[in-house]
DRENPA-520761 format. One record per residue (C-alpha): residue number from 0; residue in one letter; x, y, z. Coordinates in steps of 0.02 Angstrom, whole numbers, padded with zeros to 5 digits. Each point is the difference from the previous one (the first is absolute). Example, Ala and Ser with C-alpha at 12.3 -4.5 7.8 and 13.67 -1.06 7.14 Angstrom:
! DRENPA-520761
+-----+---------+--------+--------+--------+
: num : residuo :     px :     py :     pz :
+-----+---------+--------+--------+--------+
:   0 :       A :  00615 : -00225 :  00390 :
:   1 :       S :  00069 :  00172 : -00033 :
+-----+---------+--------+--------+--------+
***
This chain:
! DRENPA-520761
+-----+---------+--------+--------+--------+
: num : residuo :     px :     py :     pz :
+-----+---------+--------+--------+--------+
:   0 :       M : -00246 : -00767 : -00450 :
:   1 :       T : -00185 :  00012 :  00040 :
:   2 :       V : -00045 :  00117 :  00141 :
:   3 :       P : -00172 :  00037 :  00075 :
:   4 :       A : -00093 :  00158 : -00048 :
:   5 :       P :  00070 :  00144 :  00102 :
:   6 :       S : -00091 :  00060 :  00154 :
:   7 :       T : -00033 :  00183 :  00036 :
:   8 :       L :  00123 :  00090 :  00114 :
:   9 :       Q : -00022 :  00172 :  00076 :
:  10 :       A :  00054 :  00110 :  00144 :
:  11 :       E : -00130 :  00096 :  00101 :
:  12 :       G :  00066 :  00141 :  00110 :
:  13 :       L :  00157 : -00103 :  00025 :
:  14 :       S :  00133 :  00059 :  00123 :
:  15 :       L :  00157 : -00102 :  00033 :
:  16 :       G :  00154 :  00020 :  00106 :
:  17 :       Y :  00126 : -00077 :  00118 :
:  18 :       G : -00032 :  00030 :  00183 :
:  19 :       D : -00038 :  00185 :  00023 :
:  20 :       R :  00072 :  00048 : -00170 :
:  21 :       R : -00136 :  00026 : -00130 :
:  22 :       V :  00060 : -00036 : -00178 :
:  23 :       V : -00159 : -00009 : -00106 :
:  24 :       T : -00147 :  00111 :  00045 :
:  25 :       D : -00184 : -00015 : -00047 :
:  26 :       L :  00028 : -00079 : -00170 :
:  27 :       T : -00152 : -00049 : -00102 :
:  28 :       L :  00017 : -00079 : -00173 :
:  29 :       E : -00046 : -00152 : -00101 :
:  30 :       I :  00128 : -00106 : -00092 :
:  31 :       P : -00057 : -00021 : -00182 :
:  32 :       R : -00051 : -00180 : -00025 :
:  33 :       G :  00095 : -00098 : -00133 :
:  34 :       K :  00126 :  00141 : -00029 :
:  35 :       V :  00184 :  00030 :  00037 :
:  36 :       T :  00012 :  00134 :  00135 :
:  37 :       V :  00168 :  00075 :  00048 :
:  38 :       I :  00029 :  00103 :  00158 :
:  39 :       V :  00139 :  00131 : -00010 :
:  40 :       G :  00064 :  00137 :  00112 :
:  41 :       P :  00157 :  00060 :  00090 :
:  42 :       N :  00087 : -00103 :  00133 :
:  43 :       A : -00095 : -00016 :  00165 :
:  44 :       C : -00163 :  00065 : -00075 :
:  45 :       G : -00100 : -00153 :  00055 :
:  46 :       K : -00001 : -00105 : -00160 :
:  47 :       S :  00058 : -00162 :  00080 :
:  48 :       T : -00103 :  00032 :  00157 :
:  49 :       F : -00156 :  00020 : -00106 :
:  50 :       L :  00038 : -00161 : -00094 :
:  51 :       R :  00027 : -00091 :  00165 :
:  52 :       G : -00168 :  00064 :  00058 :
:  53 :       L : -00086 : -00062 : -00158 :
:  54 :       A :  00081 : -00171 :  00027 :
:  55 :       R : -00058 : -00014 :  00182 :
:  56 :       L :  00180 :  00000 :  00060 :
:  57 :       L : -00030 :  00159 :  00099 :
:  58 :       P : -00160 :  00032 :  00099 :
:  59 :       P : -00081 :  00171 : -00026 :
:  60 :       S : -00003 :  00130 :  00138 :
:  61 :       A : -00160 :  00064 : -00080 :
:  62 :       G : -00109 : -00045 : -00148 :
:  63 :       A :  00001 : -00166 : -00091 :
:  64 :       V :  00060 : -00099 : -00150 :
:  65 :       L : -00146 : -00084 : -00088 :
:  66 :       L :  00022 : -00161 : -00100 :
:  67 :       D : -00158 : -00036 : -00099 :
:  68 :       G : -00088 :  00130 :  00108 :
:  69 :       K :  00046 : -00079 :  00167 :
:  70 :       S :  00136 :  00046 :  00124 :
:  71 :       I :  00156 : -00096 : -00046 :
:  72 :       H :  00043 : -00015 :  00185 :
:  73 :       A : -00164 : -00088 :  00036 :
:  74 :       A :  00026 : -00133 : -00135 :
:  75 :       P :  00083 : -00169 :  00035 :
:  76 :       S :  00185 : -00002 : -00047 :
:  77 :       R : -00018 : -00143 : -00124 :
:  78 :       E : -00145 :  00088 : -00088 :
:  79 :       V :  00106 :  00157 : -00021 :
:  80 :       A :  00151 : -00101 : -00060 :
:  81 :       L : -00104 : -00080 : -00137 :
:  82 :       K : -00049 :  00171 : -00067 :
:  83 :       L :  00153 :  00108 :  00034 :
:  84 :       G :  00187 : -00033 : -00015 :
:  85 :       I :  00137 :  00112 :  00069 :
:  86 :       L :  00186 :  00017 : -00035 :
:  87 :       P :  00066 :  00115 :  00137 :
:  88 :       Q :  00162 :  00097 : -00006 :
:  89 :       G :  00153 : -00098 :  00056 :
:  90 :       P : -00080 : -00170 :  00036 :
:  91 :       I :  00108 : -00124 :  00095 :
:  92 :       A :  00009 : -00184 : -00048 :
:  93 :       P :  00024 : -00138 :  00130 :
:  94 :       D :  00179 : -00064 :  00012 :
:  95 :       G :  00041 : -00142 : -00120 :
:  96 :       I : -00164 :  00005 : -00099 :
:  97 :       T :  00010 : -00043 : -00184 :
:  98 :       V : -00077 :  00103 : -00139 :
:  99 :       T : -00134 : -00132 : -00034 :
: 100 :       D : -00047 : -00010 :  00183 :
: 101 :       L : -00015 :  00189 :  00015 :
: 102 :       V : -00106 :  00018 : -00156 :
: 103 :       S : -00108 : -00146 :  00058 :
: 104 :       R : -00046 :  00101 :  00154 :
: 105 :       G : -00107 :  00106 : -00114 :
: 106 :       R : -00117 : -00150 : -00011 :
: 107 :       H : -00027 : -00014 :  00189 :
: 108 :       P : -00164 :  00100 :  00000 :
: 109 :       H : -00071 : -00129 : -00120 :
: 110 :       Q :  00037 : -00143 :  00121 :
: 111 :       G : -00130 : -00046 :  00129 :
: 112 :       M : -00033 : -00130 :  00131 :
: 113 :       F : -00061 : -00124 : -00133 :
: 114 :       R :  00091 :  00065 : -00155 :
: 115 :       R :  00172 : -00068 : -00037 :
: 116 :       W :  00130 :  00055 : -00127 :
: 117 :       T : -00062 : -00033 : -00177 :
: 118 :       A :  00058 :  00010 : -00180 :
: 119 :       D : -00080 :  00173 : -00009 :
: 120 :       D :  00121 :  00058 :  00135 :
: 121 :       D :  00148 : -00073 : -00095 :
: 122 :       N : -00058 :  00087 : -00158 :
: 123 :       A : -00023 :  00167 :  00089 :
: 124 :       V :  00177 : -00008 :  00072 :
: 125 :       A :  00077 : -00053 : -00166 :
: 126 :       A : -00093 :  00139 : -00093 :
: 127 :       A :  00056 :  00132 :  00125 :
: 128 :       L :  00182 : -00058 : -00011 :
: 129 :       S : -00008 :  00000 : -00189 :
: 130 :       A : -00084 :  00171 : -00011 :
: 131 :       T :  00135 :  00081 :  00110 :
: 132 :       G :  00147 : -00087 : -00085 :
: 133 :       T :  00048 : -00094 :  00157 :
: 134 :       L : -00036 : -00179 : -00053 :
: 135 :       E :  00186 : -00038 : -00014 :
: 136 :       L :  00021 :  00057 :  00181 :
: 137 :       A : -00133 : -00117 :  00068 :
: 138 :       A :  00118 : -00116 :  00096 :
: 139 :       R :  00114 :  00135 :  00068 :
: 140 :       G : -00007 :  00076 :  00173 :
: 141 :       V : -00076 :  00173 :  00007 :
: 142 :       D :  00147 :  00062 :  00106 :
: 143 :       E :  00119 : -00046 : -00144 :
: 144 :       L : -00084 :  00119 : -00122 :
: 145 :       S :  00044 :  00176 : -00052 :
: 146 :       G : -00115 :  00141 :  00052 :
: 147 :       G : -00081 :  00007 : -00171 :
: 148 :       Q : -00027 : -00188 : -00008 :
: 149 :       R : -00073 :  00000 :  00174 :
: 150 :       Q : -00122 :  00138 : -00044 :
: 151 :       R : -00064 : -00096 : -00150 :
: 152 :       V : -00025 : -00155 :  00109 :
: 153 :       W : -00105 :  00101 :  00123 :
: 154 :       I : -00105 :  00064 : -00146 :
: 155 :       A : -00021 : -00181 : -00057 :
: 156 :       M : -00067 : -00044 :  00172 :
: 157 :       A : -00127 :  00141 : -00012 :
: 158 :       L : -00052 : -00058 : -00174 :
: 159 :       A : -00018 : -00181 :  00058 :
: 160 :       Q : -00132 :  00058 :  00124 :
: 161 :       R : -00112 :  00042 : -00149 :
: 162 :       T : -00105 :  00136 :  00078 :
: 163 :       G : -00111 :  00126 : -00088 :
: 164 :       I :  00093 :  00144 :  00086 :
: 165 :       L :  00190 :  00012 :  00011 :
: 166 :       L :  00085 :  00133 :  00106 :
: 167 :       L :  00187 :  00028 : -00022 :
: 168 :       D :  00113 :  00119 :  00095 :
: 169 :       E :  00147 :  00050 : -00111 :
: 170 :       P :  00001 : -00160 : -00104 :
: 171 :       T :  00147 :  00062 : -00105 :
: 172 :       T :  00116 :  00023 :  00150 :
: 173 :       Y :  00173 : -00077 : -00031 :
: 174 :       L : -00036 : -00026 : -00185 :
: 175 :       D :  00101 :  00073 : -00142 :
: 176 :       V : -00096 :  00098 : -00130 :
: 177 :       T : -00022 : -00152 : -00114 :
: 178 :       H : -00081 : -00103 :  00137 :
: 179 :       Q : -00102 :  00150 :  00061 :
: 180 :       V : -00083 :  00010 : -00170 :
: 181 :       E : -00021 : -00190 : -00007 :
: 182 :       V : -00087 : -00004 :  00170 :
: 183 :       L : -00115 :  00145 : -00042 :
: 184 :       D : -00042 : -00079 : -00168 :
: 185 :       L : -00040 : -00161 :  00094 :
: 186 :       L : -00120 :  00089 :  00117 :
: 187 :       V : -00087 :  00084 : -00147 :
: 188 :       D : -00012 : -00171 : -00085 :
: 189 :       L : -00086 : -00066 :  00156 :
: 190 :       N : -00119 :  00147 :  00001 :
: 191 :       E : -00042 : -00010 : -00184 :
: 192 :       A : -00014 : -00191 : -00012 :
: 193 :       E : -00092 : -00032 :  00163 :
: 194 :       G : -00078 :  00168 :  00045 :
: 195 :       A :  00094 :  00003 :  00165 :
: 196 :       T :  00005 :  00163 :  00098 :
: 197 :       V :  00182 :  00049 :  00026 :
: 198 :       V :  00051 :  00134 :  00125 :
: 199 :       M :  00182 :  00044 :  00024 :
: 200 :       V :  00113 :  00131 :  00076 :
: 201 :       L :  00137 :  00062 : -00118 :
: 202 :       H :  00134 :  00134 :  00018 :
: 203 :       E :  00043 :  00018 : -00184 :
: 204 :       L : -00124 :  00127 : -00068 :
: 205 :       N :  00026 : -00038 : -00184 :
: 206 :       L : -00029 : -00186 :  00024 :
: 207 :       A : -00152 :  00040 :  00108 :
: 208 :       A : -00071 :  00111 : -00136 :
: 209 :       R :  00033 : -00131 : -00134 :
: 210 :       Y : -00078 : -00148 :  00089 :
: 211 :       A : -00142 :  00074 :  00102 :
: 212 :       D : -00180 :  00008 : -00057 :
: 213 :       H : -00034 :  00099 :  00159 :
: 214 :       L :  00127 :  00105 :  00094 :
: 215 :       I : -00015 :  00052 :  00183 :
: 216 :       V :  00115 :  00143 :  00050 :
: 217 :       M :  00030 :  00019 :  00187 :
: 218 :       K :  00084 :  00130 :  00109 :
: 219 :       S :  00006 :  00012 :  00191 :
: 220 :       G : -00122 : -00142 :  00027 :
: 221 :       A : -00134 :  00066 : -00118 :
: 222 :       V : -00049 : -00023 : -00182 :
: 223 :       V :  00043 :  00154 : -00102 :
: 224 :       T : -00078 : -00063 : -00160 :
: 225 :       A : -00052 : -00162 : -00084 :
: 226 :       G : -00051 : -00053 : -00174 :
: 227 :       E :  00074 : -00045 : -00168 :
: 228 :       P :  00187 :  00043 : -00007 :
: 229 :       S : -00023 :  00121 : -00145 :
: 230 :       A : -00126 :  00099 :  00103 :
: 231 :       V :  00088 :  00005 :  00169 :
: 232 :       L :  00187 : -00002 : -00036 :
: 233 :       T :  00026 :  00184 : -00043 :
: 234 :       E :  00149 :  00114 :  00026 :
: 235 :       S : -00090 :  00093 :  00139 :
: 236 :       V : -00046 : -00162 :  00092 :
: 237 :       V :  00178 : -00065 : -00011 :
: 238 :       E :  00069 :  00164 :  00068 :
: 239 :       E : -00130 :  00006 :  00140 :
: 240 :       V :  00022 : -00181 :  00054 :
: 241 :       F :  00184 : -00034 : -00035 :
: 242 :       S :  00069 :  00178 :  00012 :
: 243 :       M :  00079 : -00026 : -00171 :
: 244 :       R : -00010 :  00108 : -00153 :
: 245 :       C : -00025 : -00100 : -00158 :
: 246 :       R : -00069 : -00010 : -00174 :
: 247 :       V : -00136 : -00128 : -00039 :
: 248 :       V :  00016 : -00063 : -00178 :
: 249 :       P : -00074 : -00150 : -00093 :
: 250 :       D :  00098 : -00161 :  00025 :
: 251 :       P :  00065 : -00041 : -00175 :
: 252 :       V : -00040 : -00185 :  00024 :
: 253 :       S : -00166 : -00005 :  00096 :
: 254 :       R : -00063 :  00179 : -00028 :
: 255 :       T : -00035 :  00009 :  00187 :
: 256 :       P :  00064 :  00148 :  00102 :
: 257 :       M :  00189 :  00002 :  00021 :
: 258 :       I :  00082 :  00105 :  00136 :
: 259 :       V :  00158 :  00094 : -00050 :
: 260 :       P :  00079 :  00075 :  00157 :
: 261 :       I :  00072 :  00175 :  00000 :
: 262 :       G :  00152 :  00013 :  00111 :
: 263 :       R :  00123 :  00139 :  00034 :
: 264 :       H :  00123 : -00069 : -00127 :
: 265 :       R : -00013 : -00070 : -00178 :
: 266 :       S : -00172 :  00077 : -00020 :
: 267 :       G :  00037 :  00116 : -00145 :
: 268 :       D : -00130 :  00136 : -00018 :
: 269 :       A : -00141 : -00106 :  00072 :
: 270 :       R : -00057 :  00140 :  00116 :
+-----+---------+--------+--------+--------+
***
C-alpha cells in the first residue's frame, strides 16, 4: 500500500479535559516523523485523552496541536483526514454494515464532489483486508464477528485510508497474543515499507518496548520521560510510574527491555 509522506505532528502547551476536569496539562512534544511511537502509562493517566487530542477528536482547553506547523483545528476536515488516520478505542459500527462496506469508509476522505469510486479505491480496500487477514470475512456483517475479528476489520479500515500518520488507541484490544503480535508486526511493516508515522497507546509494556522506536511514558496527565525504550524503560521509572517493583532484563528474542514484575509471592530472592 502506498501512503503519502508523513506530515509533522506536535503538541504545544497542550491541555485537555472533559468539562471542568483537566486530564492532560501543558504538554509539549513532537512525534518523531516516520517512526513507531508507543504511549504507555497507568490507567487514567491521560494516554487516550492525549491521543484523542492529537487526532482532533477533543478540542484543547489550552495550547494547540500542530499538523505541518499549523493548528489542526484550523484545517479543513478533509485535509486532515488525508494526512491523519485514527482508530479510537471501542469504535461502533452502524447496524447491518458488512466488512467490505466498513473498510470502504476509509476511502471517504479521498472522494470529492467530482471524484467517484475508482480502481485505486478497490485496490486499497482489498490490500487492507488482505494485510489484516480479514479478506475471507469481506461479505459478512460486522455485528456477526468475534471481538478479535472486529478489531482487525477496524484496523483494515484505518489502513485503507492510506494516510502518512496513523493513530491507534489500544489496537490489540480483544486480540489473543498471536493476533496481538500479528497486528503489531503489520503496523511495523507499514512503517518500514511506506515510512508511515505510527502512534499507538498500548498497555502491555513488553510489547510496547519491543515494537516502539520511541516510547512516551505518562503519569497523571504529564510526560515522565520519552525516548528509545532501552533508555527510558528502567526499573526506577517503572516503579515511579506504575508503582511496581521489577527487574528489567534483555528480551531473549528482540534484545529490547523486558519487564519482569516482582510480586509478594513467587519472587524468590529477587529483593
